[in-house]
C-alpha atoms as one frame of an Amber mdcrd trajectory, in Angstrom:
protein
 -36.659   3.225 -45.987 -34.775   0.027 -46.813 -36.644  -3.236 -47.310 -37.051
  -5.296 -44.171 -34.834  -8.316 -43.822 -36.677 -11.419 -44.993 -36.648 -14.333
 -42.593 -35.809 -16.592 -45.549 -32.485 -14.691 -45.879 -31.591 -15.750 -42.342
 -32.730 -19.325 -42.996 -30.640 -19.566 -46.164 -27.564 -18.185 -44.432 -28.000
 -20.548 -41.490 -28.244 -23.491 -43.898 -25.135 -22.266 -45.742 -23.236 -22.069
 -42.431 -24.358 -25.548 -41.452 -23.193 -26.980 -44.781 -19.918 -25.036 -44.850
 -18.985 -26.049 -41.304 -20.200 -29.641 -41.690 -22.348 -29.497 -38.574 -25.546
 -31.252 -37.629 -28.392 -29.024 -36.465 -27.841 -30.384 -32.955 -24.124 -29.450
 -33.017 -24.883 -26.024 -34.435 -27.608 -25.364 -31.843 -25.253 -26.443 -29.056
 -22.529 -24.104 -30.327 -25.012 -21.209 -30.463 -26.586 -21.937 -27.084 -30.021
 -22.458 -28.622 -32.594 -25.220 -28.344 -32.381 -27.516 -31.379 -36.063 -26.969
 -32.169 -35.623 -23.171 -32.256 -32.730 -23.446 -34.696 -34.751 -25.823 -36.863
 -37.558 -23.250 -36.914 -35.117 -20.501 -37.976 -33.690 -22.730 -40.722 -37.050
 -23.785 -42.181 -37.086 -22.491 -45.772 -40.890 -22.472 -45.926 -42.216 -19.845
 -43.507 -39.225 -19.735 -41.119 -39.516 -18.276 -37.646 -37.602 -14.989 -37.196
 -34.881 -15.212 -34.533 -34.967 -12.566 -31.818 -32.018 -10.398 -30.844 -30.723
 -12.841 -28.204 -30.884 -15.723 -30.691 -29.092 -13.664 -33.364 -26.341 -12.798
 -30.880 -26.031 -16.460 -29.863 -25.775 -17.554 -33.498 -23.279 -14.816 -34.371
 -21.104 -15.658 -31.357 -21.411 -19.425 -31.710 -20.656 -19.451 -35.421 -18.185
 -16.517 -35.415 -20.096 -14.500 -38.003 -21.342 -10.947 -38.036 -25.000 -10.243
 -37.334 -25.062  -8.011 -40.433 -24.015 -10.975 -42.582 -26.480 -13.267 -40.842
 -29.468 -11.039 -41.588 -28.350 -10.260 -45.139 -27.224  -6.674 -44.529 -23.619
  -7.312 -45.505 -21.376  -9.644 -47.429 -18.616  -9.766 -44.804 -19.045 -13.093
 -43.045 -16.571 -12.370 -40.280 -16.976 -10.229 -37.245 -14.469  -8.918 -34.773
 -14.295 -12.035 -32.672 -11.401 -10.980 -30.477 -11.302  -8.640 -27.508  -8.436
  -6.344 -26.590  -7.273  -9.005 -24.109  -7.147 -11.557 -26.935  -4.994  -9.236
 -29.028  -2.733  -8.617 -26.029  -2.147 -12.370 -25.727  -1.458 -12.640 -29.471
   0.970  -9.730 -29.286   2.728 -11.253 -26.271   3.127 -14.505 -28.178   4.582
 -12.730 -31.226   7.012 -10.723 -29.072   8.027 -13.918 -27.310   8.791 -15.567
 -30.669  11.024 -12.631 -31.655  12.817 -12.647 -28.306  13.441 -16.386 -28.552
  14.980 -15.875 -32.009  17.212 -13.120 -30.622  18.255 -15.284 -27.653  19.024
 -18.203 -29.995  21.157 -15.909 -32.177  23.100 -14.639 -29.160  23.593 -18.194
 -27.901  25.028 -19.291 -31.272  27.234 -16.227 -31.841  27.613 -14.308 -28.570
  30.187 -11.816 -29.873  28.647 -10.981 -33.253  24.882 -11.588 -32.996  24.070
  -8.078 -31.781  25.634  -4.934 -33.225  24.548  -2.285 -30.729  26.255   0.616
 -32.530  24.441  -0.033 -35.833  21.330  -1.457 -34.179  21.509  -4.799 -35.960
  20.698  -8.315 -34.830  22.382 -10.971 -36.955  22.788  -8.314 -39.635  19.082
  -7.451 -39.711  17.824  -3.941 -39.032  15.340  -3.522 -36.213  12.453  -2.670
 -38.554  13.037  -5.993 -40.336  12.873  -7.834 -37.024   9.740  -5.888 -36.093
   8.207  -6.939 -39.433   8.893 -10.590 -38.563   7.129 -10.015 -35.231   4.140
  -8.454 -36.978   3.951 -11.375 -39.420   4.000 -13.744 -36.437   1.206 -11.711
 -34.844  -0.935 -11.810 -37.993  -0.321 -15.534 -38.363  -1.407 -16.155 -34.761
  -4.604 -14.140 -35.234  -5.318 -15.971 -38.487  -4.807 -19.396 -36.855  -7.131
 -18.514 -33.971  -9.921 -17.010 -36.110 -12.953 -19.265 -36.003 -10.966 -21.966
 -34.201 -13.698 -24.392 -33.063 -11.576 -26.195 -30.446 -10.388 -23.109 -28.554
 -11.559 -23.377 -24.927 -14.082 -20.742 -23.836 -12.356 -17.711 -22.256  -8.885
 -19.132 -23.058  -7.445 -15.737 -23.913  -9.040 -14.025 -20.912  -7.251 -16.507
 -18.649  -3.936 -15.940 -20.458  -4.382 -12.170 -20.242  -5.092 -12.415 -16.507
  -1.901 -14.450 -16.046   0.168 -11.873 -17.961  -1.385  -9.057 -15.910  -0.306
 -10.786 -12.697   3.261 -11.074 -14.042   3.415  -7.371 -14.765   1.899  -6.469
 -11.393   4.322  -8.783  -9.613   8.037  -9.336 -10.096   8.117  -8.038 -13.652
   6.640  -4.652 -12.729  10.068  -3.023 -12.750  10.840  -4.634 -16.134   7.556
  -3.397 -17.592   8.581   0.164 -16.658  12.115  -0.378 -17.952  13.290   2.612
 -19.959  14.540   1.336 -23.275
């Protein structure tokens, strides 16, 4: 059986997070939804208190780290911080960027921007345009990862708005056979 996780491992990792993020204990506790005194007890290097499951979840969520990293069971600091709704919003944003580029190209050169027969847009093959969209998507995800100023449930609200569009007037467009 593997060695039990030492509470000093958690304390050291919490201190490393605090230093790396430049937070006071009060700010960190607020972000994690914990009382300041509890966090101080978890961060005490001499005989630290062991956080319970709820506290570990609060810390992992508040600091955007994996619980495995927090307790010393892994080296990967990050966790999957996004839900499927978040990714849907990111994807929608990337698709929107590609469509705007296509619309701008058509506006500038209406007769030559799109070559339907050869499936080209401004001389680019569709897979090249799709690659640009994927790079946009990855860039959006990267920018949002660990973003401390993102409002709580921002992406859930955006996803709900997009869902209403599809259910409403755009329902026929969403089913459009391309």
